[in-house]
Each structure stands twice: as C-alpha cells, then as structure tokens.
VEXDREN-2710 file (C-alpha; in Angstrom, 1 decimal):
% VEXDREN-2710
k/r/px/py/pz
1/MET/128.9/118.9/207.6
2/SER/128.4/116.0/210.0
3/MET/128.2/113.6/207.1
4/ILE/131.6/114.9/205.7
5/ARG/133.2/114.5/209.1
6/ASP/131.9/110.9/209.3
7/LEU/133.3/110.2/205.8
8/ARG/136.7/111.6/206.7
9/ALA/136.8/109.5/209.9
10/ALA/136.0/106.4/207.9
11/VAL/138.7/107.0/205.3
12/ARG/141.5/108.3/207.5
13/PRO/142.4/104.9/209.1
14/SER/142.8/103.2/205.8
15/LEU/145.3/105.9/204.7
16/ARG/147.3/105.7/208.0
17/LYS/150.5/103.6/207.8
18/SER/150.7/100.5/209.9
19/SER/152.2/101.2/213.4
20/ALA/153.0/97.5/213.9
21/PRO/156.8/97.0/214.6
22/TYR/158.9/95.2/212.1
23/GLY/158.8/91.4/212.6
24/THR/155.1/91.3/213.6
25/TYR/152.4/90.4/211.1
26/ASP/149.4/92.5/210.7
27/PRO/147.2/91.2/207.8
28/ALA/145.1/94.4/207.8
29/HIS/148.2/96.4/206.8
30/ASP/150.3/94.1/204.7
31/PRO/151.9/96.0/201.8
32/SER/153.3/92.8/200.4
33/ALA/149.8/91.3/199.8
34/SER/149.2/91.3/196.1
35/THR/146.5/89.9/193.8
36/ALA/149.3/89.0/191.4
37/VAL/150.6/86.3/193.7
38/VAL/150.0/82.9/192.2
39/ASP/151.5/80.9/195.0
40/CYS/153.5/81.5/198.1
41/ALA/154.9/78.8/200.3
42/VAL/157.6/78.1/202.9
43/TYR/160.0/75.1/202.4
44/ARG/162.1/73.5/205.1
45/ASP/164.4/70.5/204.7
46/GLY/163.0/70.0/201.2
47/ARG/159.4/69.9/202.2
48/ARG/156.6/72.4/201.9
49/VAL/155.6/73.2/205.5
50/THR/152.6/75.3/204.6
51/SER/149.3/74.2/203.2
52/GLU/148.2/74.8/199.6
53/THR/146.4/77.9/200.8
54/CYS/148.4/80.9/199.4
55/LEU/150.1/82.9/202.2
56/THR/151.0/86.5/201.9
57/PRO/154.7/87.1/201.3
58/ARG/155.2/88.9/204.6
59/GLU/153.6/86.1/206.5
60/ALA/155.8/83.6/204.7
61/MET/159.0/85.5/205.6
62/LEU/158.0/85.8/209.2
63/ARG/157.7/82.0/209.3
64/VAL/161.1/81.7/207.7
65/ARG/162.7/84.0/210.2
66/GLU/161.2/82.2/213.1
67/ASP/161.7/78.6/212.0
68/GLY/164.2/78.6/209.1
69/GLY/163.8/77.4/205.6
70/PHE/163.1/79.6/202.6
71/ALA/160.0/81.2/201.0
72/TRP/159.1/80.8/197.3
73/ILE/156.7/83.5/196.0
74/GLY/155.4/83.2/192.5
75/LEU/153.8/86.2/190.7
76/HIS/152.2/86.7/187.3
77/GLU/152.5/90.1/185.6
78/PRO/152.4/92.3/188.7
79/THR/151.8/96.0/188.4
80/GLU/154.1/98.6/190.1
81/GLU/151.6/99.0/192.9
82/GLU/151.3/95.3/193.4
83/PHE/155.0/94.7/193.5
84/ALA/156.0/97.7/195.6
85/GLY/155.1/96.0/198.9
86/ILE/157.0/92.8/198.0
87/ALA/160.0/94.8/196.9
88/ALA/160.1/96.7/200.1
89/GLU/159.6/93.6/202.2
90/PHE/162.6/91.8/200.6
91/GLY/164.8/94.8/200.0
92/LEU/164.9/94.4/196.2
93/HIS/166.9/96.8/194.2
94/PRO/164.8/99.4/192.3
95/LEU/166.5/98.8/189.0
96/ALA/165.7/95.0/189.2
97/VAL/162.1/95.8/190.3
98/GLU/161.6/98.1/187.3
99/ASP/162.9/95.3/185.0
100/ALA/160.6/92.7/186.6
101/VAL/157.5/94.9/186.3
102/HIS/157.9/96.2/182.8
103/ALA/159.5/93.1/181.3
104/HIS/160.8/93.1/177.7
105/GLN/164.3/92.4/178.9
106/ARG/167.2/90.4/177.5
107/PRO/168.2/87.2/179.3
108/LYS/170.8/88.3/181.9
109/LEU/172.2/87.7/185.4
110/GLU/172.8/90.6/187.7
111/ARG/173.8/90.8/191.3
112/TYR/172.4/93.3/193.7
113/ASP/174.0/93.1/197.2
114/ASP/172.7/89.7/198.5
115/THR/170.3/89.1/195.7
116/LEU/170.7/87.5/192.3
117/PHE/168.4/88.8/189.5
118/THR/168.0/86.4/186.6
119/VAL/166.0/87.0/183.4
120/PHE/164.9/84.1/181.2
121/LYS/163.0/84.2/177.9
122/THR/160.5/81.4/177.6
123/VAL/159.6/80.1/174.2
124/HIS/156.6/78.1/173.2
125/TYR/155.8/76.4/169.9
126/VAL/152.5/77.4/168.3
127/GLU/150.8/74.5/166.6
128/HIS/149.6/75.1/163.1
129/ALA/148.0/72.9/160.4
130/GLU/150.0/74.5/157.6
131/LEU/152.9/76.9/157.5
132/THR/152.0/80.1/155.7
133/ALA/153.6/83.5/155.1
134/THR/151.7/84.8/158.2
135/SER/151.9/81.8/160.5
136/GLU/153.1/82.4/164.1
137/VAL/155.6/79.7/164.9
138/ILE/156.8/80.6/168.4
139/GLU/155.4/82.6/171.2
140/THR/157.8/84.2/173.7
141/GLY/157.4/85.2/177.4
142/GLU/159.6/86.1/180.3
143/VAL/160.4/84.8/183.7
144/MET/162.4/86.8/186.2
145/CYS/163.9/85.2/189.3
146/PHE/165.1/87.0/192.5
147/THR/167.3/84.6/194.5
148/GLY/168.2/85.5/198.0
149/ARG/169.6/83.6/201.0
150/ASP/166.1/82.6/202.3
151/PHE/163.7/83.5/199.5
152/VAL/163.0/83.0/195.8
153/ILE/160.6/85.3/193.9
154/THR/159.6/84.3/190.4
155/VAL/157.8/86.9/188.2
156/ARG/156.2/85.5/185.0
157/HIS/155.1/87.5/182.0
158/GLY/153.1/86.0/179.1
159/GLY/150.0/83.9/178.8
160/LYS/151.8/80.6/178.7
161/GLY/154.6/79.0/180.6
162/SER/153.0/78.4/184.0
163/LEU/155.4/77.3/186.7
164/ARG/152.9/75.3/188.6
165/ALA/154.1/71.9/187.2
166/LEU/157.7/72.9/187.9
167/ARG/156.9/73.7/191.5
168/HIS/155.0/70.4/192.0
169/GLY/157.7/68.4/190.3
170/LEU/160.4/70.1/192.4
171/GLN/158.5/69.4/195.6
172/LYS/158.8/65.7/194.9
173/ASP/162.6/65.9/194.9
174/GLU/163.1/66.7/198.6
175/GLU/166.9/66.1/198.5
176/LEU/167.3/68.7/195.7
177/LEU/164.9/71.2/197.2
178/ALA/166.7/71.0/200.6
179/LYS/169.6/72.8/198.9
180/GLY/167.6/76.0/199.2
181/PRO/166.8/78.8/196.7
182/SER/169.6/77.9/194.3
183/ALA/167.8/74.6/193.7
184/VAL/164.8/76.5/192.5
185/LEU/166.9/78.7/190.3
186/HIS/168.5/75.7/188.7
187/ALA/165.1/74.0/188.2
188/LEU/163.8/77.1/186.5
189/ALA/166.8/77.4/184.2
190/ASP/166.5/73.7/183.4
191/HIS/162.8/74.1/182.7
192/VAL/163.4/77.0/180.3
193/VAL/166.2/75.2/178.4
194/ASP/164.1/72.0/178.1
195/GLY/161.5/74.2/176.5
196/TYR/164.1/75.5/174.0
197/ILE/165.0/71.9/173.1
198/ALA/161.3/71.0/172.4
199/VAL/160.8/74.1/170.3
200/ALA/164.0/73.4/168.3
201/ALA/162.8/69.9/167.5
202/ALA/159.4/71.2/166.3
203/MET/161.0/74.0/164.2
204/GLN/163.2/71.4/162.6
205/ASP/160.1/69.7/161.2
206/ASP/158.9/73.0/159.7
207/ILE/162.2/73.7/158.1
208/ASP/162.4/70.2/156.7
209/GLU/158.9/70.7/155.2
210/VAL/159.9/74.0/153.6
211/GLU/163.1/72.5/152.3
212/ILE/161.3/69.5/150.7
213/ASP/158.8/71.9/149.0
214/VAL/161.5/74.1/147.6
215/PHE/163.7/71.3/146.2
216/SER/161.0/69.0/145.0
217/ALA/159.8/68.9/141.4
218/PRO/157.0/71.6/140.9
219/SER/153.6/70.2/140.3
220/LYS/151.7/71.0/137.1
221/GLY/150.5/74.6/137.1
222/SER/152.7/75.7/140.0
223/SER/155.6/78.0/139.7
224/ARG/158.9/78.3/141.5
225/GLY/159.5/81.1/143.9
226/THR/156.1/80.9/145.7
227/ASP/157.7/79.8/149.0
228/ALA/159.7/82.9/149.7
229/GLY/157.0/84.3/152.0
230/ARG/157.0/81.1/154.1
231/ILE/160.8/81.0/154.3
232/TYR/161.1/84.6/155.3
233/GLN/158.4/84.2/158.0
234/LEU/160.2/81.1/159.4
235/LYS/163.5/83.0/159.4
236/ARG/161.8/85.8/161.4
237/GLU/160.7/83.2/164.0
238/VAL/164.2/81.7/164.1
239/LEU/165.6/85.2/164.8
240/GLU/163.2/85.6/167.7
241/PHE/164.2/82.2/169.0
242/LYS/167.9/83.2/168.7
243/ARG/167.3/86.4/170.8
244/ALA/166.1/84.2/173.6
245/VAL/168.9/81.6/173.5
246/THR/172.1/83.4/172.7
247/PRO/172.1/86.1/175.5
248/LEU/171.5/83.3/178.1
249/LEU/174.8/81.6/177.4
250/ARG/176.9/84.0/179.4
251/PRO/174.6/83.8/182.6
252/MET/174.6/80.0/182.5
253/GLN/178.4/80.0/182.2
254/LEU/178.8/82.2/185.2
255/LEU/176.4/80.1/187.3
256/SER/178.2/76.9/186.3
257/GLU/181.8/78.2/186.6
258/ARG/182.1/81.1/189.0
259/PRO/181.6/80.4/192.8
260/MET/178.8/82.5/194.2
261/ARG/177.7/82.8/197.8
262/LEU/174.0/82.3/197.0
263/ILE/174.6/79.2/194.8
264/ASP/175.2/75.9/196.6
265/PRO/178.4/74.2/195.3
266/ASP/176.4/71.0/194.7
267/ILE/173.8/72.9/192.7
268/GLN/176.5/74.6/190.6
269/LYS/177.4/71.2/189.1
270/TYR/173.9/70.9/187.8
271/PHE/174.2/74.3/186.0
272/ARG/177.0/72.8/183.9
273/ASP/174.5/70.4/182.4
274/VAL/172.0/73.2/181.7
275/ALA/174.8/75.3/180.1
276/ASP/175.7/72.3/177.9
277/HIS/172.1/71.8/176.7
278/LEU/171.8/75.5/176.0
279/ALA/175.0/75.5/173.9
280/ARG/173.6/72.6/171.9
281/VAL/170.4/74.5/171.3
282/GLN/172.3/77.6/170.2
283/GLU/174.2/75.5/167.6
284/GLU/170.9/74.2/166.3
285/VAL/169.4/77.7/166.1
286/LEU/172.5/79.0/164.2
287/GLY/172.2/76.1/161.9
288/PHE/168.5/76.9/161.3
289/ASP/169.5/80.4/160.4
290/GLU/172.2/79.4/157.9
291/LEU/170.0/76.7/156.4
292/LEU/167.1/79.1/155.9
293/ASN/169.5/81.5/154.2
294/SER/170.6/78.8/151.8
295/ILE/167.0/77.7/151.1
296/LEU/165.9/81.3/150.5
297/GLN/168.8/81.8/148.1
298/ALA/168.0/78.6/146.3
299/ASN/164.3/79.6/146.1
300/LEU/165.2/83.0/144.6
301/ALA/167.6/81.3/142.2
302/GLN/164.8/79.0/141.1
303/ALA/162.5/81.9/140.6
304/THR/165.1/83.6/138.5
305/VAL/165.6/80.5/136.4
306/ALA/161.8/80.1/135.9
307/GLN/161.6/83.7/134.8
308/ASN/164.4/83.2/132.3
309/GLU/162.7/80.1/130.9
310/ASP/159.5/82.1/130.5
311/MET/161.3/84.9/128.7
312/ARG/163.0/82.4/126.4
313/LYS/159.6/80.9/125.5
314/ILE/158.1/84.3/124.9
315/THR/161.0/85.3/122.7
316/SER/160.8/82.0/120.8
317/TRP/157.1/82.4/120.0
318/ALA/157.7/86.1/119.1
319/ALA/160.3/85.0/116.6
320/ILE/157.8/82.4/115.1
321/ILE/155.0/84.9/114.9
322/ALA/157.3/87.5/113.3
323/VAL/157.5/85.5/110.1
324/PRO/153.8/85.7/109.1
325/THR/153.6/89.2/110.5
326/ALA/156.4/90.4/108.2
327/VAL/155.1/88.6/105.1
328/CYS/151.5/89.7/105.6
329/GLY/152.7/93.2/106.3
330/ILE/154.6/93.3/103.1
331/TYR/151.8/92.0/100.9
332/GLY/149.4/94.3/102.7
333/MET/151.1/97.4/101.3
334/ASN/149.0/97.2/98.1
335/PHE/151.6/98.1/95.6
336/ASP/150.8/97.5/91.9
337/TYR/154.1/95.6/91.2
338/MET/154.8/92.9/93.8
339/PRO/156.4/89.4/93.5
340/GLU/154.0/86.7/92.3
341/LEU/151.0/89.1/92.7
342/GLY/149.5/88.0/89.4
343/TRP/150.4/84.3/89.7
344/LYS/147.5/81.9/90.1
345/TYR/149.3/79.9/92.8
346/GLY/151.0/82.8/94.5
347/TYR/148.7/82.9/97.5
348/PRO/149.0/79.1/98.4
349/MET/152.7/79.3/97.8
350/VAL/153.1/82.2/100.3
351/LEU/151.1/80.4/102.9
352/THR/153.1/77.3/102.4
353/ALA/156.4/79.2/102.7
354/ILE/155.2/80.8/105.9
355/ALA/154.2/77.4/107.4
356/VAL/157.6/75.9/106.5
357/ILE/159.6/78.7/107.9
358/CYS/157.6/78.8/111.1
359/PHE/157.9/75.0/111.5
360/THR/161.7/75.1/110.9
361/ILE/162.1/77.9/113.5
362/HIS/159.9/76.0/116.1
363/ARG/161.9/72.8/115.6
364/THR/165.2/74.5/115.9
365/LEU/164.2/76.3/119.1
366/LYS/162.7/73.3/120.7
367/ARG/165.8/71.3/119.9
368/ASN/167.9/73.9/121.7
369/GLY/165.6/73.8/124.8
370/TRP/163.9/77.1/124.3
371/LEU/160.5/75.6/123.9
END
C-alpha cells in the first residue's frame, strides 16, 4: 500500500494543471511545447532577435508581448495533441485547427476573427529516367498558414517542401520582413507559385516527348497505339496539378484586391504579382490538359488506322489463299467425271492456273494499297 501511495504522489503533480497566471512563462507546464515544431523565432524590425535555438511558442509570444515584433512558428505534420497547446495559446479557431491537423484540404483563404487561415498545395516534380504508364510525375503536399497581428504559424504536410530556405531567404530582406506577418504570407505564396512554374516547365518537356513519340514515324516492328498508357498517366498527373492551381486563384485575387486589416497595404501590391504568375500557370495547365486530350485522340485514331490496315492485309491474303483452297477442294471430291481428269497435262495446267490467278489478285490488291 505504501508503494501505491508513493506512485500516486509521483504521478499527481504531472496531471495537475499549471497554476501560473497568464503572461508568465513556466517551461515545466507549457502546453504549447511540441515535438512537431521545426523552428520558432521572434522578429523585430525585420531582424531575428532570438538565437537559432528553437524557442517554445509560448515563450516566443511572451517576448512579442513584452518587446513587440511578431513570432513565426513552423510545424511539420503535428498531431491533435501536439497542436492543441499551440491552438489554445494563439486562440485559433477549432475548424481551422482541424483542417491544419488532418490536411487533405483544397487551397483556400478563410478569416476567423483576427486570424487569416490560408491553405496552399505544394507540388514537386519527380525526376524519372523514362516516362512509363506507371511513372509518378508530381508529388503534392500542403502548407497551412495562420496569420495574425503578431504571429505566423505555418503547418507543413508532406515529405518535401521544407520552408527552411524560405525562412533564411526572407531573413536577408529586412525591409520586407519588417512589414510583419503579411510579409511571411506573401513570401510563402510566392514560394509555392514559383514551385508551380518550375513543375509546369518540367511537365512541358514530358508532354513534348510523348507528342514526338506519337506523331513520329513508327520504327520497324513497333505498332501504333502503344503510348496510350503513358498519355493517360500524364493526364492524371496534370489533373492533380490542376487541383492544386485552380482553387488558389480566388484566394490570391482576394489578397491582391480586397483591403484586409491583417495585410499591409504595401504587401498587397506584391500579391498582385503572385496572382498574375498563378494565372499564367493555370493557363499552361489548362493547355496541357487540352493538348493531352488531342494527343490521346490522335493516338487512338492511329491505333484504329493500324488495326484497319492489319484487317485489310488479312483479308487480302485470305482472298489469295481462297483460290487454291477452292480448286483443291473441288478436285478433292473424287468424282469419276471431272474436267481434264484424264488429260496428261491437267495437273500442271491446274497448278499454273492457280499461280496466275493468285499473282493477279496479289498485284491488284498491292496496287490498291491493301498489301
């Protein structure tokens, strides 16, 4: 019994909620501390005022409330338990939190009180030596961004698309970073759209390769219609790309055209450039879709023509073979009275007649393009 009481006494303090008042930092009872936090820093006047050592989100916000600036917290695939403390600390809406944790969302822009919630689909090109019917051309991920007056929270899903380079690059532009959280949101949107442009250029090469293969002269021994699998796979990848690009157009238009309290007016001008690049990418993706439709239809038409050519050849040879088959079948009926049956030169004459008829039919069919 004494052992059980000692065990309960040891466990009870860890279950007890922190009694520290709001605004004081207690690292032993920090519900915002999370193993999913990739980086957490405080920025003031465009400069990172904290060391490279990752702070906890609560400590970062305490420094912001005391000295000003804004906090930027980056997370990678947090669980509900890991994100719960951060959501409570920053007062994030439960619906937005649920979307950020479970992912698989369409690109969108939503406003919850004094927080903007933005969802981006990241797209990465998968290198491949040769495009096949099972090749993976693009790999998608997601980045969610919570933008407040004095904080930015980015939540990333997917194995690729790290934002470390984006953070380091933005830290070098102190004038832009001094604009606050909206500068981070713009940099993130610009980073995602730049990725779209790179993927579109790479996919253009794949489509050009398929187009050349379909419309080039077939090599000896090859047949038309063998590229349908590659074309269909590429069309599926373009459709996935389209799902990432098209829904993002409306959010970028809103950020570039509609005044918002959380978006600096100077930064809003930069969103126009992002929206313009995104519109260009959408036009390219729609063009890819239409071009692949045309290539697929042409490939199927070529397969149909090849099948018709094969059928004509089969029919032609069947017509030629029908002559000796009919003649030999007639003389194989073994009647007593048949034409030229008792003639000495009857057998050579029949063979010669068969050869002449077959040659005539072959020449006629070949002249008409059937053989």
